[in-house]
N, C-alpha and C positions, 0 to 999 in steps of 0.2 A: 504493500500500500504506500509506503514511504517513497519508493522510486516512482510510482505513478503520480503522486502529488508533485514531486520534484520536476518531472517531465512536463506536467501540465503548467506549473508555475513558470518554468523556463520558456515554454512556447508562448504563453500569454505575455510574458515580458518582452520577448522578441517581437511579437506582433505590435505591442505598445511602442517599442522602439522604432518600428517601421513607420508608425503613425505620428511619432513625436515631432518631426520637422514640419509636417503639415499642420498639426495642432498648434505649434508655435507661431506659424504664419497666420492661420485663420483666427486664432484667439490671442493675437499679439497685444491687444489692449488690456488683457488681464495680467495681474501681477505674476502669476505662475506660468503665463504663456501656454495655457492649455495642458500643463503636465498632468493634472489630475484626471483628465478625460482622454489622455492619449491612447490608452488601451481600447476603450470602446470605439474611438474614432479609427484606430488602426485596424481593428477587427471588422468594423463596418465597411471600410473602404476596400479591404482585402476581399471580404466576402462578396461585396457588390461587384467588383471586377470579375471574380470567378463565376458568380451567378450570371452576369451578363454574357460572358463567353459561352456558358452552357445553354442559356436561353436561345442564343443565336446559332447554336450548333457548331461553334468554332473550336471548342475545347471541352473535354469531359470535366466534370466536377470532381477533381482528384487532387492529390498532394502537389503534383507538378504545377498545375494551373494556380493553386493557392500560393505556392512559393513564388511563382512568377508575378502574381498579383501583388504580393507583399513587397517585392523588390520594386515594382512600378510605383507603388504608394510611397516607398522611401525615396525613390528617385525624383518623383514629383515634388516632394517636400524639400529635398535638397535644391532643386531648381527654383522653387518658390522663394527659398531663403537667399538666393543669389549665387549658388554654386557650392561646391564642396568646401572651399576655403572659408567662405562666409558662414556656412553652416557650422563648421568646426569652431570658428571664433565665437559665434553666438552660443554654441553649446558650452564652450569652455568658460565664457563669462557667466552664463547661467549657473553652471556648476559651482564656480567660485562664490557667487553671490548667494546661492540658495541651496547649498549642499545639505544643510541641516534639515530644511523643510522637505527636500526630496527624499532624504533618508527616512524622515518621519512618515512621509506618504507611503514609501515602500514597506516600512514596518507595519503600518496600518493595513495595507493591502494583504500582506502575508498573514497577519494576525486574523483578519476577517476571513481569509480563505481557509485557514486552519479551523476557525470556529465553525464555519459552515460544513467543513469536512467532518468535524466531530458530530454535528447533527445528523448528517447523512449516514455516517458510519454506524449510528445507532438504529437507523431505520432505512436501509438502502433499497428496499423493494420498490420497483417501479409499478406496482399494482395497487389499486385502491383509488377511489374517486375518479378523477380524470387523468391520473398518471399513465394508464395504459395508452390513452390517446397520445399524450405527449411523447411517450417512449416509442410509439409506432411511427409518428411523424419524424422524430429524431433519427430513427434507424432507416426509415424509408428514404429520407433525403440523403443520408450518408451513403446509401447504396445506389441512388440515382446517378446516372452518367450524364444525361442531358435533361434539361428542364423544359416545362414545368415538371416538378417531381411527381412520381406516381403515388396515387392514393393507396396506402397499404390495406385499406378495408373496402376497396371497390376497384378491383383489378381492371385495367383498361381505361381508367379515368385519372386525371391529375388531381392533386390535393386542391380542394376549394376552401381555403382557409388562409388567414394571415400567417404565413409560414416562415417569414424571413428570419425571425428570431431562432427558430429551429435550425435553419440553414446556417446561421452564424455559429451556433453551438456544434453543428455537425462538421463545420469547417475546422473547428478546434480538434474534433475527434479524428478527422482525416490527417491533420498535421501531426498529432501526437501518436497515432496508430495504436491507441489504447483500446481495450475491449469495450464494446458499446455500453454495457451495464456500468462499468467504471466511469467511462467518459460522461455518461448521463448525469451521474451524481457529482462529478467534478465540474460539469457545466453549471449546475445549480450553485456550487460553491464559488465559481468564477463570477456569476451574476451578483451574488451577495458581496463579494470582495470589490468588484468594480463599482457597485452602488455605494459601498462604504467610502471608497476613495473619492468618488464623485461628490458625495455629500460634504465630506470634510474639505475637499478642495474648493468647492463653491463657497463655503463659509470662510475659509482662509482668504480667498480672494476678496470677499466683502470686507473683512477686517482690514486687509492691506489697503483697499480703496478708501476706507474711512480715514486711515492714517495718512494717506497721500493727500486727501482733500481737506483735512482738518489741521490747520496750522497751530492751533492752541494746545493740542495734546497728542501724544503718541499712543501706541498700543503696546502693552506689556507683552513680553515674549511668551509668558505663560498663557496668555489668552489664545495664542495660535495653536496651543495644544488642547486646552480645556474646552473652548467653545466648539471647535470642529468635532472633538470626541463626543461632546454632549449632543451634537447634531446627529452623529451616528447612532447614539443611544435613542434619541427621539424617533428617528426614522426606522431603524432596523431592529432595535431591541425592545422598545416599549410596546405594550399592548394598549388597548383602550381600557376604560374604567370598569367594564363589565366583569373583569376578573376580580377586582377588589369588591364589587357589589356582590358577586357570587359568594365570596368568602364571608363577607360581613352579614349577609342576609341568609346564608345557609342553603341556597338552592340555585342551580344554573338557569332555572326558568325566569329569573328576574329580567332577562333580556327582553321578554315579551310584555313587560308591564309598562303602563304609561307613567307620566310624571307623578301624578297624585298617588298612585299605588306604590311607587318606589318610596316616596316620602313617608307614607303611612307605614310601610314595612320597615323602613329605616328607624322610625320613631320607636316601633315595638322592639326592634333588635337592640337599640341603644338602652332601652329599659330592661333588657335581659330576658325578654319573653322567649320561652322555648318554642312557641308555636306562633306563626304569623297568620293573621286573619286580614284579608284585604277588605277595604270598604265596599267594594263591588267586584264581582268576578271578572276575570279576563278570559274571553272566549278566543281561543287560538286554533289555528289549523294543525299545528304540530303537537301541542301539549294538551289539547282538549280544553276544558274549562278549569281555570285556576282560581280557586276561592281562598286558598291558603296552603300552608305546609308546615311540617315539623322541620325546624332548623337542623341541618346536618353539619358535620365537620368537613367543610370543603377544603380545608388545608390538607386533609388526608385523602380526599376523594375529589380532586379538582377536575372539572370538565373543561378541556381546552378548546373544544369545538364551538360551543354555542356563543362565546364572545364575538365570533365572526358573523353573527346574525343579531346585531344590536339595534336594528331599526325595523319596526313592524308597522305595516299599513293596514288600515281598514278601507276597503274599496267597495264601490257600489255593487259589484257582482258577488261580493263575499258576505254581504249582510253585515252583522256585527263582528264577524270573525276577523281576527288579526292574522296577517300573513307576513312572513319575514322577507326582508330584502337582504342582500349579501353585503356585509360591511367588513370584508377582509382587510387585514393590514399586513405589512411585509413579514413580520416574524411568524404569523400564522401560516403564511404561504410557504415559507422555508421550512417550518416545522412539519407541515403537511407533505412537502416534497413535490408539489405541482410545478412543473416547468411550463407554465401556461403563458400565453402572450403578455398578459398584464404584468407578470413577474419579469419576463425577459426584457420588457421595455424600460425597466427602471433605470439602468445606467445610460441608456440612450435618451431618455427623457432629461436626465441631468446634463447630458451633452448638449441637447437643444436649449436647456435653460442657461447653460454657460454661454452659448452663442448669443442669447438675448442680452445677458449681462455685458458681454463684450461690445454689443452695439451701444449700450449706454455709456460704457467706459471709454469709448473712442474720443480722440480730440476733435475729429471731424465726423459728421454723419456718413454712413456708408454710401457709396455710389455704385450700387449693383448694376451690372450691364454697361459700364463705362470703362473702356480700356481693357487691357489684358488682365490686370489685377481685378477689376470689377466683374468681368465675366468668370474668372476663376473662382472668386468668392461666391458668385451666384451659383455656380455648379456645385461647390461643396455644400453650400447652404441647402440647395435643392436635394442633395443626397441625404443630408442629415435629417431634414424635415420629411422628405418623401419616404424615407425608410420607415418612419413611424407608422405610416399607413400599412406597410407590408409586415411590420412586426406586430403591431397591435392597433388596428384602425381607430379605436376609440381615442387614442392619444393624439392623433394628428390635429383635430380641431383645437385642443387645448394649447399645444405648443406652437401651432401656427398663429393663434391669437396672441400668445405671449410674445412671440417674435415680432408680429405686426405692431402690437402695442408699444413694445420697446423702440421700434423704429420710429413710430409716430412721436413718442415722448421725447426721443433724442432730437428730432427735428423741431418740435415745439420749444424745447429748451434752448435751441441754438439760434432762434430768431430767423430761421431760413424762410425765404418767401414761399408761400403756398405749401405749408408743411403737410396738410391733409392730402393734397394732390400728389406731392412727391412720395409720401409714405404709401399711398394707395397704388401708385404706379410701380414702385419697387416691390411691394407685397404681391402685386399681380405677377411680376416677373418671377418671384419666388414660387408662387403657386404653380405657374406654368412649368418651371424647372422641376419642381417636386413631382409633378405629374409625368412629364415627358421622360425624365430620367428613369422612371419606373414604369414606363409604358408597357413593356412586355408583361409585367405583373398584372396591370389593369386589364389588359386584353385577354388574360386567361383566368380572371377571377370574377366571380359574381357575388355581390354583396350579400352578407348573411342577415342584414337587418331589413325591415319592411314587412308590414302586415299583409296578409293575403288579400284583404279587401280595403280599398281606400275609404276614409271616413266621409269624404266629399267627392261626389262623382262629377268633377269638373276638370278640364285640362289644367295641367300644372299643379293645381291645388290637390287633385286626386293623387298625383305622384307624391307630393309633399306629405299628404296625410296618410299615405301608406308607409311612410318612414317615421313621421313624428305624430304624436297625439297629445292632447292636453291631459294632464294628470288630474283626475277628479276625486281621488281618494283623500284620506286624512293627511294633514300636513305633519311634517316632522315636529316632534315635541322639543322644547328647550332642553329637557333632560337628556334626550338622545344626542343632541348636538354637543352637550357638555361631556357626555360619556365618550363620544367618538373623537371630538376635536377640542375639547376643553383644554387639554395640556398645551396645545399650540395657540389657541385663541387668546388666552390671557396676555401673553407677551405681544402678540400681533396687535390686538386692540389697544393695548397701552402704547405701543410704538406709534400707531396711527395718531393718537391724541397727543403724545408727548413730542412727536417730531415737529410740532409747531413751535417748539422752543429753539429750533435751528434758525440760522440767520435769516433765511427767507421764509416769511410767514404766509399762510393762506390768506387769500383775499376774500374769503367767504365766511364771515363771522358767524352766520346762522347755521352753516352746514354741520358743525359739530353737534348741534342739537337734534339733527335728523335721526341718527341711529337710536338714541334712547326713546324718542317720541314714537318711532316706528315699532320699537320693541314693545312699548306699552300697548299700542294699537294691536300689534300681532298677538300679544297675550290675551287680549280681549276677544279677538275674532278667531283664535285657534291657529294662528300662522306666525309663531314667534320669530322664525328666520327672516321675516320681513325686515327685521333690523339690519340685516346684511345689505338690503337694498339702499340703505343710507350709508353704511360703513364703506362700501365699495367706492361710490362717488367721492366720499371724503378722502379716502386713500389716494385716489387718482388726482384729485385737485392738489393735494399736498405734494404729490410726486412732481407735478408740473412746476410747482413753485421752487423745488429744490434744485436749482441749477448748479452744475459742477459737483454734485453729490451723487454719483452713480450708484453707490451701494444702497443708500437710503431710498433713492428713487426706485431701484429694483425691488427692494423689500416691500415698498408701498404698492408697486405694480402687481407683485405676486399676491399680496393680500387682496387687492381689488379683483384680480382674476379668480381667486378662490371664492370670494363672495358671489361673483357672477355665476360661477358653476353651481354653487350650492343653492342659490335662489332659482336658477334655471331648472335644476332637478326637481324642485318643488312644483314647477309649473308645467313642464312637458317631459315626456319620456320617449325614448327611441323604441319603436315597435320591433319585436322579435318573437321567437317561438315561445317565450316565457310569459308573454303578457296575459295569457289566460290563467296562469298560476299566481303571479304577483306582478302587476303591470310594469312597475319600474324596477324590478329586482335587479336586472342586469345593468340598467342605466345608473342606479345608485352604486352598484358594485364597481363599475369601471371608472366613473368620475370621482367617487369618494377616494378611491385608491390614488388617483393623481393628486388630489388635494392633500392627502396624507403626506405624500412625498414632498410636495412643494412647501406646504405650511410647516411640516416637520423639519425641513432643512432651514427655513427662515426663522423659526421661533427662537432657537438659541442665539442667533445673531441679534435679533430684536431685543431679547432679554439682556444680552451684553451691552447693547447700545443704550438701553434705558438705564442700566446701572452705571455706565461710565460717562455718558455724554450729557445726561440731564443734570441741571444745577438748580439751586434755590429750593423753594418749598416743594417743587415736584419730586425732590429726592425721596420724600416720605412715600409718595405713591409708587416710586420705583422699587423701594424695599418691600412694599406691600405686594407688588406684582411678583417679585422674586419669591416671597414666602408662599403665595398661592400656587405658583408654578411648582415649587418644591413639593407641596402637598399633593398636587395632581401627579407629579412624577412618581412619588411614592406609590400612589394608587396604580399608575400605569405599569410599574415594575412588578406588581403582584403576578401579572400574567406570565412574563418570562420566567420568574422565579419558580412558579409551580409547574408550568408546562415543560420547562427544560429539566427541572428536578425529576419529574416522572420519566422523561426520556433518558436521562443519565442513569437512572436505576437499572435500566436494561443493559444487556451485554453489548460490547463493541463488536459489531458483526462484520465490519469492513465495508468496502465500497462496491462489492460485487452483488448487486441486487438481482433477484430472480423473479420471474413471473410464475404463476401456478403451473404453467406448462413445463417449467424447468425445476420443479420441486423434487424430482427424482434424478439420480445419476443418468438414467437413460434419456429423460427429457432434456436435461442440460446438454448431453452429448448430441442429441438430435438437432437442437437449435444451432449448435456450433457447426455441425455438419452442413446444415442447410445454408447458413451464412457463407460458408466457404465453397460449397459445391454448386449452388444455384446460380446459373449465369444471369447477367443483367437482363431484365425484361421477363424473367420467369414468373409463373403464377403457381401458388401452392393452394391446395384445397384443405380446409379444416372445417370442423363442424360449426354450425351456427346454433344460436339459442332459439329453437322453434317454440313459439308461444301458442300458436293455434295452427295446426297442420291443415285443417280444412280451409281456413281463411288465408293460408299462405302468409302468415304474419310471424315475423321474427323480432327478437329484441336483443338482449345481450349487454346493453349498456350498464355499467357499474356492477357487473357480475363478479363474484369471487371464485368462479370455477375455472376461469381461464379462456372463455370464449374470446376469440380475436387475439389470443396470446401468441400463437405461432407466428403470425405475421408481425405482431408488435415487437416481438423479441428478435426476429430475424431480419425484419425490413423487407422481406419478400411479400409482394401483394397477394392477398387472398381474394376469393370471389366476393365474399361479403363478411364484414366484421360487425361492428356495433351499429345496428340499424337505427336506433334512436338518434345517434349522433349524425349519421348520414342524412337523416331527415332535417336536422338543423342546418347542415352544410349545403344541402342540395335543394333548398326551398325555391331558389331562383333558377333552377336547371331542370326543366320538365323531362328532358331525355334521361338524365341520371336518376331522377326520382322514379321514373317509370321502370327502372331496372330492379328496384329493391324487392318487390314482391316476387317477380319471376325468379330472381336469384335465390331468394329464400327457399322457394319450392325446389329449385334445381339442386341446390346443395343437399337438401334433405333427401331428395329422390336419389341422387347419386350414391349416397351412403346406404340408403334403406333398400333400394330395389334389388331384387334377385335377377332382374333382366339385364344381362351383361351388355347387350347391344344398346339398350336405352342409356345405360350409364356411360358407355363409350361415346355415344352420340352427344350427350350433354357435355362431357369432358372436352371433346373436340370443339364443340360449338363455343365454349367459353375459353378455349386456349389454355387449359390446365396442363402444367408440366409435372407437378408433384402432388401426390395425395398423402396427407398426414393421417396416420392412424395411431392414436395414443390412448391413454387411459380414459379420456373423456369420450372419444369416439366409441371405444369398446363398451363403455357404460350405456351409451345411448342407442347403439345399433347391435343387432344379433351377429354372432360370428359368421353365420352362413352368408350374410349380406356383405360382410367385409372381405370374405375370402375371394371375391371376384377380382379384387385389385391385383392379386398375385398373377392372374391370367391376363390382365390388361397392361401390366408393366412388370418391372423388376424391382426387387428390394434394393434401393440404393443405400439405405441405412436400416439396420435392424439391431436392436438391443433391448432385452427384457420386454416391457410392455409397448414399446414404440417401434413402429415400422414406417419408413417413408418410401413410398413407391415412386419410381421414376417411370413415367408413362412412355410407351413406345411411340 
């Protein structure tokens, strides 16, 4: 395991080194010249070039193409810096000036990598929840020679998902030549480590920018350690307050309570009551009716799952029943082990945020599309922002808005003529570049969002309402906001108000009263987050007034953006397959995750600023803010303490995770044989989860038996995998959707029928090359039905209960 970690770290560092010159050029306005995000940038550009070659059929997606791409990335960076000599001089000067901060950044990266490896080594299995899907995509992309990559669970079709993050992690697997199960877990560790370094680097840049723009006071060296590390704790270690509430109130179902019920339960718990009685029952979809409970010792029996469901809605179609939305946070994701797009996007979101900060920190506003440098910057910006759509489509609107707002703010602060026009024109160029540079992806991808029927049957409006819909359910309670974002909000709100003590004051004296007035109105009408509708404009107005203060402007801008997102989620949601279950479940999930990353990164900086830059009577408020933040941090650390304590009590299993199909020595050997022996383009047949044979209906999603596991573990496509997930991915593709039921029946018939000719006809019709017969197939089908495969092909692999037939 140690050698695997060392190889992975070394390759990740070399990829970062390849991207460092371009990072230094693109982010030259930042104090660290992009050092903290060099790894994600280097990996992104290397993967992008290799992907483009494979999409155009010019070179296979393999180690030689990836190595050549990395050299091209490094070469472009050297050229952008002015040649080898200029690059060397800049590197030497940077090393002399910042070697301590670079060493600290590398120590943080390595420490975070090892911490994530520790988590994965205690639970390395790639099975459970959506991990099989992640593992399947990761392996299928790693096996694909040309792109778009083959769908492992629908042979003959390409993956219809935002798969670019999987591709970047598969690129690392190709370069390191590690076993896929090991590489999958190390990929999760890499994402964790790059996120930690990105958070710390962004905060360190903000601190340095404050020092550079504030002549009256410097920044203590210790702040460059404490504040960035605190940022990593806020973003990657802390949980929400549901963990503390679970322990204090003695039941994990507290996540489903409203504010009044939580207060009533807390009052009884503080009084020492052994039994909690709610003032009125909570009717929920998951827990039934909750009228009260006997308090249990949750320190000894902590439930780490339910804090990720801390916001519950009452919707018109659900009556009085509360249904959960997903409120994941990064530590939950890494504890769970899902390498899902929202997790893979974390370091690349920080790269995009650094790009926006660099816009504000520049001496002159960007001139995208003007001259060689302007066009080069436009291309790199287009790749960074455009990749977010291909990594996790939900991230693109947020970071595109952040970049556009930073561009506009920089122009407004510089007194440039027609700032709105110039910002709009440059943003339009960025949008065009982001789209065109990923055109091969857009041409082969059909969006997963959009309801089946538009809400308004009119041109344009019909299309719009098939994607967006007004949210008509209950609004988020103030207690839910405090539980999820309270740790960050205290420092951010204080910063917005106290930033008026900076030299340039806001010109709107009545605007500071708008948030508390809207909060009062919101509490009266059941919409407390209405207060954010006042806080956002206040933050934006103060950002405009802070000329020459890029760090403070950025913090205010991110605060305003978060407010806009959270209010927006209260008003509209993006329609998808989950809207019948909980209308905005996915919308809350994806956008709250982004706000957690952005606000969690900014909150420690804002807290530091309030404590060190505020003078006079406001100092008392600053210390009050720090005390309240400390209290909330203590509550937020309950989750990692108990969740990781439980994990650490288990054995250290290593990084070789196995699917249920690999639970026996024969199964493990069979998957290894299939990986090495199946040529590119092969199709393997494995059993599907038949739910209703007469209706030709299959399922298999979230199963614990291993359905879809042969293809997931090997990367070799199968005829049909998890049907429920295919329905999610293929909603906009009638041709692929029409394949699901016939394939369900065909797979079942091939295994079940005693008619050899019928089985052979179906196998040839679907282009099957290998038939897998393992413990699962032997349990589902009689021996006499399975015996026919020996006559239709030869046993390419045979060991104990597993035989893989190679068809003639």
